[in-house]
N, C-alpha and C positions, 0 to 999 in steps of 0.2 A: 339579349341583342347580340347578333353574331359579329365577329371581328370585321367581316367585310362590310356589313351594314354600318357599323360604328365608323370605320374609316371613311366610307362614302359620306355619311352625315357630317362627320367632323371636318372633312376636306371642304365640303360645300359651305358650311358655316364659316370655316377659316378664311375662304376666299372673300365672302361678304364682309367679314370683320376686317380683313386686310385692306379692301377697297375703302371702307369707311375710315379706317385708321389713317390711310394715306390722305384722304380728303380733309380730315381734321387737322393733319399735320401741315397743310399748305398755309403759308403765312398770308395774312390778310392785312393790307396796309392802304391807307389813303394819304395821298400827297397833297399838300397845300402850301402855299407861300405864307410864311410866318414873318411878322415884323422883326427886324433885328433887335436883339436885347442889349441894353446898355449895361455898362459896368458901374457898380456902386462901390464906393470906398469909404470906410469909416475907420477913424483912428484918433488917438489922443492929440496928435499933431499932424496937420495936413499942409502941404505946400504944392502949389500948382505952377509948373514951368510952362508958360504959354507957348513960347517958341518951340519947345521940344514936345509939346502935347503930352506932358508927363506929370504924374502926381507922385510926390515923395511923401510917404506916410511912415510914422514912427509911433510905437506904443499901442499895444492891443489892436493891431491892424486886422481888419476884416474886409476882404474883397469878394463881391458876390456878382455872379452873372448866371441867370437862369437857376438851374438846380446844382450849380457848382459853387463852392465856397472855399476860399483860401484865407487862413489866419496865420499871422506871424508877428514877430517883434518889430521888423522893419520891412518895407516893400517899396519898389518902384513900379508904377503901372503906366504904360503907354495907352492912352484912351483911344487912339486911332487904330493901332495894330492889335490892341487887346492882349498885349504881352506883358507879363509880370515877372519881376525878379524879387525873391523874398529870402530872408534869412532870420534865423533865431526862432526855435520852436515852431517850425513850419508844419501846418496841418492842412491837407487838401481833402475836402469831403464832397462826395456826390450824394445827394439826398436819398437816404434809404439804401445806399449801396456800399457802405464801408468807407474807409479813409486811408490816406497815405500820410506819412509824417517823416521828418528829417530835420537836419540842421539848416539846410538851404535847398532852394528849388527854383527852377525856371518853368513858367507855364504860359501857354498860349490859349486864352479863353475862346478865341475864334475857331481854332482847329481842334481844341480839346487835347492838345499834345503838350508834353512836358517831361522833365526829368528831375529825379531826386537822388543824388549820390548818397551812398550809405543810408538807404531809406528803410522804412518799415511800413507794413500795411496791416490792416485789420479788417476782416470780413467775417462776421459771426459764423462759427465759433473759432475761426482760425486767426492766428498771429503769424506774421512773416517778417523776415529781415533779409535784405539783399545788399550786395556790394554796390549795385547800380540798379535803379528802377526808372523805367520810362513808361509814360502813358502814351501809347501810339495813336490811339483814337478814343473816342468816348466809350467807356465801359470795357476797354482793353488795356491791360497793364502788363508789361514785361519786366522780369527781374532775373538777374544773373547771380550765380553762387548764392542761392537762397536757402533759408531755413524756415520750415513751416511746422507749426505745432498748435495744439489747443491748450497747452499748459501756460498759465500766466506767470510762472516763476521766472526770475531773471536768468537762471540756469535751468531750463526745462528738463523734466524727467525723460522726455522722449521728443524726437523731432524727425522730420523728413528733410534730408539734405539733398537739394537738387542742383544740377548744373545750370538749368534754365527752367523758368516757370512762366506761364502766361495766365493771368487772372482775368476771367470774363465776369465782371462784377454782376452779382445777382444770378449767376448761372453755374460756373465751374472754375476749377483751377487745373490746368494741364501742365504737368511737370515731366521733365526728361532726365534720364540718368539719376534715378532717385535711390537714396540709401536710407533705410529705416534704422534709426539709432536709439538706443536706450542708455541714458547717462553718457552720451557721446560715444558709445561703443557700437560699431556697425553690427546689425543683426540680419538684415535682408536687403536685397537689391531688386529694383525694377528698372527696365529700360524706359518705360513709359507708364505714367500713372495719371488717371483722371479723378479729381476730388470734387464731388458735387457740392453745390452750395445751397440748393433748395429742393433736393429730392433724395430718395433712398440711396445710400452709399453702397449697401450690400453687406454681406456677412457670411460667416461660416458656423455651422452647427454640426457637431459630431457626437457619437455616443453608441450605446448598445441597448436594445430592448428585446424582450422575448418575442414580440410580434414582428419586428423588422430586422433583427440581428444587428450587426454593426452597420452604422450608417454615416454618411457624410452629405450634408445639405449645404450648398453654396448658392449665393446670389450676387449679381453684379448690377449696380445701378447704371442707367444710361439716360442721356438727355437727347431726345430726338429734335425737338424745337424748344423754344422758351415756354411754350404752353403744353408740351407733351413730354412727360417723364415716364420712366418705366424701369423695369429690372428683368434680367435674364436669370433663369433658374436651372441649375445643374445638380441633380441629386443622384446618390447611389445608396441602395439598401441591400445589405448582404443577403437577405432572404427573399427580396422582392424584385431587384433589378435596377436598371437605370431609368431615371425620369427626367424629362426636359419640359420647360415651360417659359412663358413670358407674361409679364403683367405691364399694363400701361395705364397711367392716370393722366387725364387731360382736363384743362380748364380754359374755357374761352368766355369772353365777356358776353357774347351774344348766343353762341351755340350751347353754352352750359358746361357742366362738369360731368365726369363719368370715369368708369374703370373697365378695362378689358382684361380678361384672364384666360390664358390658354395653358393646358398642361396635359401631358400624356406619359404613360408608362407601360412597358410590356411586363405586366405583373406575373412573376413566376409562381406566386402563391396566392392567387386572388380568391377572396371569399365569394360564395354564391349567395347573392342577395335574395333569392327566392326560397332558400332553405329556412327552417325554423331557427337554427343557430348558424348563421352564415360563416362563422369563424371556426367551426369544427374542422379538423384536418380532412375528414372525408368529404367535405363540401368545398374543397379548394381545387383550383386548376390554373393553367396558364392562360392569360387572356389580356388583350389590349384594353386599357382603361384610361379615362381622361375626362376632361371638362372643357367647355367653352362657355364663358360667362360674360355678359355685358350689362352694366348698370349705367344709366344716364339720367340726369335731371337738368332741366332748363327752365328758366323763367322767361316766357315768351313776351310778356308785358307785365306791368305792375299788378295785374289781376289774374294772370293766367300762368299755370305751371304744368309742365309736361314731365312725366316720370316713366322710364322704361326699365324693364328687367327681363333678361333672357338667361335661362339656365339650361344648358345641354350637358347631361351627365351620362356616363357609361352605365352606371348601375346605382342602386339605391343606397349602397354603403360606401361609395367612393369618398364623399366628403367626410364621413365619420372616420374613414381610414386615414386620409392624408390631410384633411383640413378640419381637425376636431373642433377648434374654437368657432369656426364659421358654422359648423354643423350644430353646435350648441346654441348659437345665436338664432339660427333659423333652421329648424329640424326638417321642414318640408318646403324648400324654396319653390316658388311659382314663377312662371313667365307671364308678364302682363305689360300693358301700356295704359297709362292713366292720364287723362287731360282734365284739369280742374280750373274753374274760373269762379272767383269769389269777389263779390262786390258788397256794398252796404245794403243792397236791396235783394239780391238773389245769389244763388250759387248754381253752377252747372257742372255735372260730372259726366265724362265719357270714359268708359273702361272696357278693355278687351283683355280676356284671360284665356290662354290656350295651353293645352297639355303639350309639352315638348319631350317628355320622357315616358315611355310605356310602362315603367314600373310604378308610376304615380297614379293615384285616384284623384281626379280633378273635376270640379264643377266648372266647365268651360262657360265663359260669358262672351258671346259673339254677336253683338256687343251688349253692354249695359249703358243706358243713358238715363240720367235723372236730373230734373230741373226743380229747384226749391225756391219758392218765393218766401223770403224771410219775414218774420213777424213784424207787421207794420200796422199803424192805425188805418182804419177803414173809413174812407170818405170824410176824414177830419173828425171822426167821432172817437169815443173811448173804446170802441170795439177793435180788437187786434186780430188780424187774420194771417194765417200762414198755410201754405199748401205745397205738396210735392207731386210731380207728375213723372212717371217712369216707364221705361220700356226695357225688357230683358229677354234675351234669347239664350236659354240655358241648355247645355249638353252635359249630362252626368256620365262620367267615364270611370271605369274600374281598371285597376292595375292589371296589365297584361291581357286585358279583355276589350271587347267592343263597347260601344255606347250603351249605357243602361237605360237612361230616360232622356227625353227631350221635351221641352215646353217653351212656349213664348208667353211672357207675362206682361200685361199692360195694366197699370194701376194709377189711381188718383187718390190722394189723401188730403183732407182739409181739416183745419182746426180754427175755431172761433173762440176768443177769450175776451173777458171784460174785467180788467183790473179794478178793484174797489179799495179805497182807503177807509178803514173803519176807525173812528175815534182818534184819528191822526196817527196812531201808533201801530195799527194792525193792517197787514196786507192780505186781501182775500181775492183770489183769481179763479172764478168759475170758468169752465170751458166745456165745449162739446166738440166731438170730432166725428168725421164720416169718411169711410173708405170704400172704394169699389175696385175689385180685381177681376181680370179676365185671364184665364189660363187656357191655352189651346189643348193641353193634355194634362191629365192627373195621374196619380199613382196606379189607378185601376184602368188606365188607357181610355178614359172618357174622352170623347171628341172635344168637349169644351166644358170649362167650369167657370161660373160667374158667382162671385162672392160679394156680399154686402156686409159691412161692419159699421156699427154705430156705438159710440161710447161717450161718456161724460165724466166729469170729476171736478176737483178744485184743488188749489194749492193755497195754503194760508200760513202765514208766519209773522213774526214780529221780532224785534231786537231791542234788548235793554243792555245798558252798560253803566258801570260806576267807576269813577277814577279816584285814585289817591295820589296826591302830589308828594311822593316819597323818593328821596335820593339817598343811596347808601347801600350797605351790605347787610344781609341777614343769612347766617349760617354759611357764609362764604359766597352767597349768590348776589350778583350785582343787579341793582334796580335803578332805573332812571324813569320814575313814574310807573304806576301800576294801574292796569285797567282790567276789569272783569266783564266779559261779554257773554250774554246768554241769548240764544236764538231758539225759541220753541217753534216746532214745525208740525203741521197737520195736513196730510194729503189724502185725497180720495181718488181712486182710479177704477173706473168700471167700464166693462164692455157689455152692453145690454143686448145687442143684436149681432150675431155671427151666423150667417145663413149656411155655411158649409163646415162640416167636420174637418178639423185640421189634418186628420190622418189621411184624408183623400187628396191633399194638396202636396205637390212636389216642393220641397224646401228650396227656395232660391236665395234666401238671405234678405229678402225684401218682404216684410209683412208675414213672416212665418209664425206658426204656433199662436194664432189668434183665436180665442174662444171666450165664452162667458166667464166673467170674473167680477168680483166686488172686493177690493182690497183697500183697507184703511191703514195708513201709516202714521204712527206717532213718533216724533223725533225731537231731539234737543241737541244743540251744539253749544258747548261750553269752552271758553278760552280765557286764560289768565295771561295777560300780555305785559311786556315791558320793552324798553328801548336799550339796545346794546350797539356795539360798534358797527354791526352789519345792518342795523335798522331795527324795525319792529320784530319782536320774537315772541312766539307762543311758548311761555314757560310750561304751561299745562294746557293740553287740548283733549277734551273728552266729548265724543259724539256717539249718540246711541239712537237706534231706530228699531221700531217694533211694528210688524205687519199683522193685521187681523183680517182674516178672510171670512166672508159670509155670503149668503145667497145660494143659488143653485149650483154655482161653480162649474167645473168641467174636469175631464180626465187629465188636462195639462197641469192642474194644481195637485199638490201633494195630498191634499185631503179635500173632500167636499163638505166636511163638518164646519160649523160656525165656531172658529177657534183661532187663537193666535198661532201663526204658522212659523214665523222666523224673526230672529232679532240679530242685528248687526251692531257691533261695538268697535269703535276706533279710538285708541288712546295713544297719546304722545306726551312724554315728559322730558323736558330739557332744562334742568335746574342750572346747569353749568355749560360753558362752551365745550367742555371736554366730556360731557356725559349725556347720553341719549337712550331712552327706552321707547320703542314703538311697538304697538300690538294692534292687530285687527283680527276679528273673529266673526264667524257666522254660526249661529246655533239654530237648529231646526227643532221646533216643538213637535212637528208632525212625526219626525223620526227619532225624537228624544236623543239627539246627539249633535256634536259639532260637525259641520260640513267642512269648515276651514278654520285654521288658527295659525297666524304667523307672528313670530316674536323676533325682534331685533334689539340687541343691546350693544352700545358702543361706549367704551370706557378708555379714555386716553389722557390720563393725568401725567404730565411730565414725560418720563422716559418710557412708560408702559403704554402699549397700544393693545387693547383687547376687543375683539369682535365676536359676538355670540349670536347665532341665529337658530331658530327652530321653525320647521315647516311641517304642518299637519294638514292632511286632506283626506276626505272620505269619498269613495266612489259609490254613489247610490245604485248604479246599474250593476255592480258586481258585489256579490255576497259570498261569504265563506261559511264553513260549518260553525265558526264562532260568532258570525255576524257580518257586518259590512266590511268590505275590503278597504283598508286604510293605509296611508303612508305617513310615517313620522320620522323626520330626519333632523339631527342635531349637528351643527357645525361650530367649531371654535377655532379662531385664529388669534394668535398672540405673538407680540414682538416686543423686545426690550432693548433699549439703547444702553449698552454697557459703558461706552465712552464715545468720544468724537469719531473714533475709527471703527468700532465694532458694534454690530447689532446681532442678536440671536432671536430665534422664533420657532414656532411650530404650528401645526394645523392638524385637526382631526375631523372626520366626517363619519357619523355613527347612525345606522339605521336602527331605530328603537324597537320596532315591531319584531324584527328578526334577530335582534341583539347581535348585529354584525358591524364590526369596525370596517367600513368600506374603504377608508383611506386615512393614512396618517403621514406626517412629514416633519422632519427637523431640518433647520437651516441656519446659516450664519452669513453675515454680510460684512465685508471689509472695504472701507473707503481708502482707495489708493490715490487720492487727489484727482488724477486725470481719469481713472478707471474705477469701476465698481466691480468687486469680486463677490459672487454668490456661490456658496457650496451647500450641499445638503443631501438628504436621503429620503426618497419617496416610495411608499408602498401603497398600492391601491388595488381594489377589486375591479377588474375590467371585464366588460362584456365583449371585448375583442380578443378573447382567448378561447382555446379549446376547453372542453368540460374538465379535462384532467388538470388544467392549470387554473388556479384561483386568483393569484395575485401577481401583479407586475411589480418588480423591485428594481429601482434604478437609483444610482448615484448621479447627481447633476452638478455641473460646474458651469458658470457663466461669467465671462469677463466682458464688461460693457463699457464703451467709451462714454463718459459723461456728456461731452459736448454734442455727440451724435449717437443717441441710444441705439440707432439701427446698426451701428458698427459693433459687432460683438462676436465672441467665440463661445459656443455653447456645446455642452454635451449632456445628454439625459433630459428627462421630462420632469417638471415640477407640477405641483397642484395648480389647477386653473380656477381655484376658489376666488370669488370676488365678493367679499363681505360688505356689510354696511359701513359707510364712512361718514364722518361729520364734514359736510361741505359748507360752502358759503351761502347756499340757498336755504334759508330758515323758513319754517311755517310762520305765516303772518307777515313776512317781509313785503309780499306783493299785494297785500290786502289794501283796498281803498278805504277812504274815510267813511264813517257812518253817515247815512242820510240824516239830515237835520230833523226831518219829520218823524224819525223813528228813535229819537234820542230822549232818554230819561236820565236826568242827573240828580244827584243829591250831595249834601255836604259830606266831605271826606271825614271818616272817623279817625280817631287817633291811631297811629301805627307804632 
């Protein structure tokens, strides 16, 4: 994409985004007359002076009007003027918006104005103390000669001393003539400082890397309205140049939530995304690069949701270069708009997907519409019917090229099932299905393809369980009752009629790769359960499934022979709250090898936290001289709490097939009460380097404010590993009770 074209596209999109942004920023309010709220007074001792219209209260006094609450030892309240005088442990709270406190206070509940001499305020996570505090109006508090800190010590480690500060509760603190002090020693001065209370404060990150050279990344949080927050980005890279950007997050009750991101840089050493290795020195040049991104989600009504995503990027490696975490989360981001409506009877999908970047290969859907009638009884009988009707206009595009293929698909899919209960304990559900597709074009440029598909099968299962009323510990494992659940499963899925060879049909994502098959699946689900603090927990879970293929088969299957084709095993063991092993694997009998095997182990007894992961995958479409192309990666992350102040840890990532240590890291963490200090050394094999350089080596240091993690000083990069963790969601917690008709019980044996 040329610089001129990029500037033109970016400017066009930026104008649209700016207009939308301004529209969203407009306040929306509805004015209506509300009945006057009365004052309520509660205390140990109450006296009412009728002539003065005054209440005298003493002992645990609480005065409430609307969302304002005043508590004190003693108070006088005029019920006509709504004015109050209070003394002794005075606390003024506004529901959900922090509080003021002091020895005495005067407050007008009618105008929401008041004053507290020598007062204090608290608005998470900030504490403040001022010689004089006045609430000038609702949600606006002024303080003079004020000290602001997030440290809860009587003599804080640090504070911000300001001549004057205005607190906009729930929004921000605006301070003037501000001095940053450490242990009461002045360190830095600002003439004007805005401290956000509900949005990104900003931060500074500096360091050096082989790819960027020395760098300084800064951000500043801004509040545009109460519903629109954002931040401005100002970056400098020694080897790349200056970058500027803006991000905005908005949240409206009716319009929904979303994020806008704009960023641009005149990259002095930009990689060429079309080269085999974009990051080689010979493939670099000076070029304008950037992004325009918009994500939006809204619930139009209780049943309808709208989701939008727009990605405009300068090249295919921009996100990998400057937004690596985002790139890893979504390697190939698409632009689309999706409208869904889900009710208890039907679901409706409207989806539009459009290529917005020429370097991407995208199957455009202009549009896709699908209506699904959910499984329901048919005419009051025991027959259950479901169907789906759809329309899809597909354009296949290739990176940097024109459209490859185009087709319009219209389809209808029906299924009829008849659930049967056998001998009270067994569920047997036979079904038949029928599908009809019409394609305006096929892969061989046929004018029209009409396909008919007919299939049948059944699902059968049962469930048995046995319970033991046991309370106590065995080998350190806590049990509060024990239950063993066994679910045998037998499934048969067949396609008897498929009138068109799938190789002739353009893949649209709706009914692709359909051909003759007869597959019988044997399965069993085993669980040993107990109750713990979080609820029902699967101490042991073992699920196994085995597929057997027979009949004429098709080229889509791995083999046409009558034989077992694949087995899938899922195992999870959680004997203790601090120990977990999880493994899932897929083994192919047809290829005599594992297609996939994933292992996670979490071991967190006391001060030690150990996470181990292994990922194995086999690519059937790629073979080498030694056999199938496989990936085998091992990761280990360990951390140890030396004491209340210090943690140490490390991380390794090892590629087993090539015997390459791709990344390793050592680190230490120091708790500074108000701050967290992380230091370490990271070495990793990066694909963002020239062929002559193999590893990036960086020292990283990060100082992070506990109260607001976004406030930090950083230098260097650390590992982005996110290993398995023991969370509060346990297998078995969300499981419903067993149906009574499928319950078999027996006397509990001695334990």
